[in-house]
C-alpha positions, 0 to 999 in steps of 0.5 A: 374861074380859079385860074390855078385849077386850070392845071387840072384841065391841062393835065387831062389834055396832056395825058390824053395827048400822050395816050393818043400818041402812044402806039402801045395803048388804044392804037385803033382808037382815039381818046377824047374828052368833054369838060364841064364846070359845076361852079361849086353849085349843087344844081349846076352839078346835076345839070352838067352831069345830065348834059354830059350823059344825054344832050349838050343844050337841053337835058332830056333824060334817056333821050340822046339827040346830040352828035354820036359820042361814046361815053366810057367813063367820067373823072370827077369831082374835086370835092365830096359834094360834087362827087357824090351828087354826080354818083347819084346819077352815074350809078344809075347808068353804071358809068365808072366814076373816077374821083380825084378829090381827097375826102373821107368815105365815111361822109357817105357810104361810097364803098357800096357803089360799084361805079365809084373809084378813088384816084386820091387817098381816103382823107381819113388817113389824115386823122392819125397823121395829124395826131402824129405830127402834133405829137412829134412837135409837142403841140398840145394847144391848137386852134381849129378852123373848119368849113361850116358844113357837114364835112367840117362838122364830121371832121371835128367830130372825128378828130376831137376825140383822137386829140383828147385821147393823145393829150391834145386840146383845141384852144378854140374852134372857128367856122368859115361859111362856105358861100357868105355875103358881106354887103355891110361892114357889120356882116364882115365883123360877124364873119370875122368874129367866127375866126379871130378868137382862134387867131387871137390866142397867143399860146395856140401858135398852131392852127389846123385848117380843114376846108376846100379851095373856095374856103381858102379864098374866103379865109384869105380875104377875111384875114386880109380885111380883118388884119386892118380892121383889128388894127393889126393887134391880133398876131396871125403868124401861126403854124398853119396845118392844112388838110389835103383839100386845102390849096393856096389859091387867089382869085383875080381880085385878090391878086394884090393880096399878101399871104405871107402869114402862111409862110412855113405852113405844113400841108397834107397834099395828095401824093404826086411826082414830077411827070416827064414832059409836063412842064415842057407841055405847060411852057408850050401852052398858047391862047390860040389853042381855042379849038375844043378848049373854050376855057383857055381864052378866059383863063388867059385873060384872068391869069395875066390880067389882060384882054384879047381885042376884037379885030373889028374894034380899035386896038388898045395897047394897055391891057391887051393880051399878046399871046406871048405871056408865059405861064412860068412867070405867074406866082404860085397862087395863080398857077403852078408849074409843078404838077399838083396832087389833084392834077397827078390824080387826074393824070393817073385816072386818064391812064387807068381808063385807057389801060382798062379800055385797052384791056377790054379791047384785047379781051373783045378781040380775042373773043371775036377771033374765036367767033371768026369776026375780028372787027371791033366797033367801039360803039358796041362797047358799054361803060358797065363793061369797063368795071371788071377791067378797072378793078384789076388794072395795074400799070406803071406811069411815066413817073415810075409808080405802079398804080392799081386799085385796092379792095376799096377801089382806092388808088391813092398812095398816101399824102405828102407833107409839104412845107410852104416857102413864100418868096417876096414876089408872091410866088412860093415853093412846096418842099416835101418834108414828110410822107404819110403812107396810106397802104393799110396792108403794110401799116400806116407810116409817118415820116417827117424831116424836121431839119428841112422845115422853114418856119415863119420868121416870127418864130426866128427859125426856132421850133414854135411852141403851141401849149397851154402853159410852159413845159414842166422841166425834169424834176417836175410832173404835170399836175392837173389844174383844178377846173381846167382841161387836161392840156392846161396844168401846173407843174408839181415837184416830184415827191420824195423818192421819185424823179422825172428825167424828161420834160412834161412827165405825166407822173414821176418815177420812183427810184430803184431801191439802191438809188435815190433822187438828186436834189433837183429830182431829175435823176437817180444817184447810187446809194452808198453802203454804210455800217458802223465801222471801227474807223469812224469816230462813233466806232472808235469811241465804242471800241475805246469804251469797250476796251476800257471797261473790259480792262477795269472789269478784269482789274476788279476780278484780279483784285477780288481773286488776290484778296479772296480770303478777306471778309468782304470778298467772302460775303454774299457767295464768292463764286457768284461774285466771280461769275458776275464779274466774268459775265460783265467782262464778256458783256463789254467784249460782246459789243465788238460783235456789233461793230464792223460790216455784218457777216453771217457769223457775227449776225448769227451770234451777236444777239444770242450771245448778248442775251445769254451773257446778260441773263447770266449777269442779271441771274447772278445779281438776282441770286446775290439778292436772294442770298442776302434775304435768305441769310437774314431770314434764316437768323430768326429762331426756329426758321425753316429757311435755314436749310436753303442757305448755301451755294446750292440755292444760288447755283440753282437760281443762276442755272435755271434763269440762264438755262431759260434764256439759253433755251429761248435763244436756241429756239430762235437760232433754230427756227429763224436765225438772224442773217446779213441784210441791206436796209434800203428804205430807212435812209434816203442816200444810204444802204445800211448793211445790217443784221436782219433779226430773222424773227423780231418777235423772238428778239423782243422775247429775249429782251422781255425775259431779260427785263423780267429778271431785272424787274424781279431783281430790282423788286427783291433788292428794294425790299431788302435794302434796309437789312444791316449794312455790314453784310448787305449788298441790297442797296447797291444792287437796287441802285445798279438795277435801277440804272439797268432797267432805266437804260433798257426801258429807254432802249426800246423807243430809242431803238424803234425811232433810230435809223441806219447804223445808229441803231447799232450804236444805240444797242452798243451804248445800252450794253455798255451803260447797263453793264457799267451800271452793274459794275460801278454800283456793286463792285466799286464800293468793295474795291474802295474798301479793299484797296483804300480802306483795308482796315475796314476789311476785317471780320471783327470790325464788321461784326462790331459795326453790326452789333 
């Protein structure tokens, strides 16, 4: 006998006594009961069921030869096997069967049986609850121990896909035989080899245990013996998670066993409340209650490890039962004073039958009152008549809960999550730390109070870890390890531009465009807005260069205007010279449009202004070069080109070349003009305030046209470089255009490869360098003669040198 489960019988007795003492329920009838044991055996289950229906000694189907008794309902059993075997017989006779064990209906389609009622919740509600519990504590690498039978395999088959779907893996699965034998040490080693790999995994600190009360007895024995056979090398201090049918129980020979390795275990127990008066009832239980209770004497002897002496034999003091022993002195594994979930279900089952029977009595009484016969003979009532009233029953028990059957004929309100606290004297206390609501009409709910949980001392009261590997901290993500299951992974650093702010992120998250990841990639930091300002060193340098070159150009223009009547100024078209100097001055000044924070006006004007002014400057150079060529070709006798010599040709070249560039810029500004924009991609830690060119194609057309004019000018000047030096600027133009073309040819790849505000700096440098090249190569020699060698700036000197 498992003495702990004797509380189930006492709960039955207690509820029957309460009902019989209650004048408001079954006032004209007495509720009695018969108790049979199945001995965890299929044959005995069928045998006891037949005895209960037909005969106390010999089972003869459909033949009643025992004393008169009216069987109205049966409560049982505690597990799936016994419950369904009883249902095989009871369903044939339409006798209500109220089972108080918690198991999954999927194990057998009991819903279709009209006689099958469940007082305890469906064990299938535990599956999502187990997932929620594991995810709450982030236990992703767990062991599993199951009873080696059909229910255990069903549990594994159902739970494993749910675990994998939620990123939880089974480290190993051990199986415990239901009724094993180990007559030899080798057989014991065989049984231990089925469970100890699960216990030996040091990373799997959480073990799920699915089985029944008998399975728990066997597991306790295997751990006890195995702990010494393995010389205590295997750490069995785990976080045990037990399903609803598992209970901490010890048989008589296990009385001396320690079970402190279950300290801190979390159990899904059938929901229960303290029933008023039950503990007082248990304190008054005495072994002299033997009439009608043949189990009590055996229970008392096994529980208190004593014996009742036969009055005809000599009295033996040692080991004798006095009858004054108290149940509250027993440790929890032998007997509990608090009503367990199974006992609470039995208590509610008895009341459900009583209320249904009471309702049936009232209904029958009303019917007979109408017919004129008020006498009710209980023998006229049949079990099948109770079904209608059971399905509609609803009552409040003494604990204050409203009890009724749902559409699946289930009454269970759910599971309590209890924390097992074991004391040095081998007693224990169950502390409710959570709840699983099984009411599917309102949605399943999971509640856990982590601060109330007491863990095993092995974990130093810290949250136990149960993972295949260490956490991936912020800044890293879980990277799948080749050749391993999903729960075993490596930690990879977040890629550039991404971050992870929590542990064990499956993937990193890209920072918003206006932010960038920190050095450790664990957060995002706001980018700062940058642009080429006047205050920074690069801006100051550009400003000084622009101002200096502008002043030099203005001085050269003033010098040329002052000496406008000298031969060297008059040579090669005086007006084109002034135009070129003015355009170079504007080129230097237009670089200021590129400095400072981009605005709508500056973005609109900068590229078009730069393109037109530079085209004017290059057109002037081209016109001067063509002027030199035409002038010398016109000196040949009979040349027809003489009519092209003059200002009209140079002005036409200047106007035409400049007008084409102006037309291109007008089309650009009219269709897709530049506008202020923010470049958030180029720089990692900065947002670059820039001018979006609008149409990059038009931008390169402007540059391309300017490059075409430069190449034409360079080509013409190159071929005219050997004309007489006195009147020839072709050499200087050739050098200036080589510089100009070199600068802008290098500009394109540099522009494309530079990022941020330095793109603007590259364009400013190209503007200043190319303009300075034209200014220096073309006008510096002339200024040298005008200012330092005025004696050479005479017409007769130039003519004599030419001759």
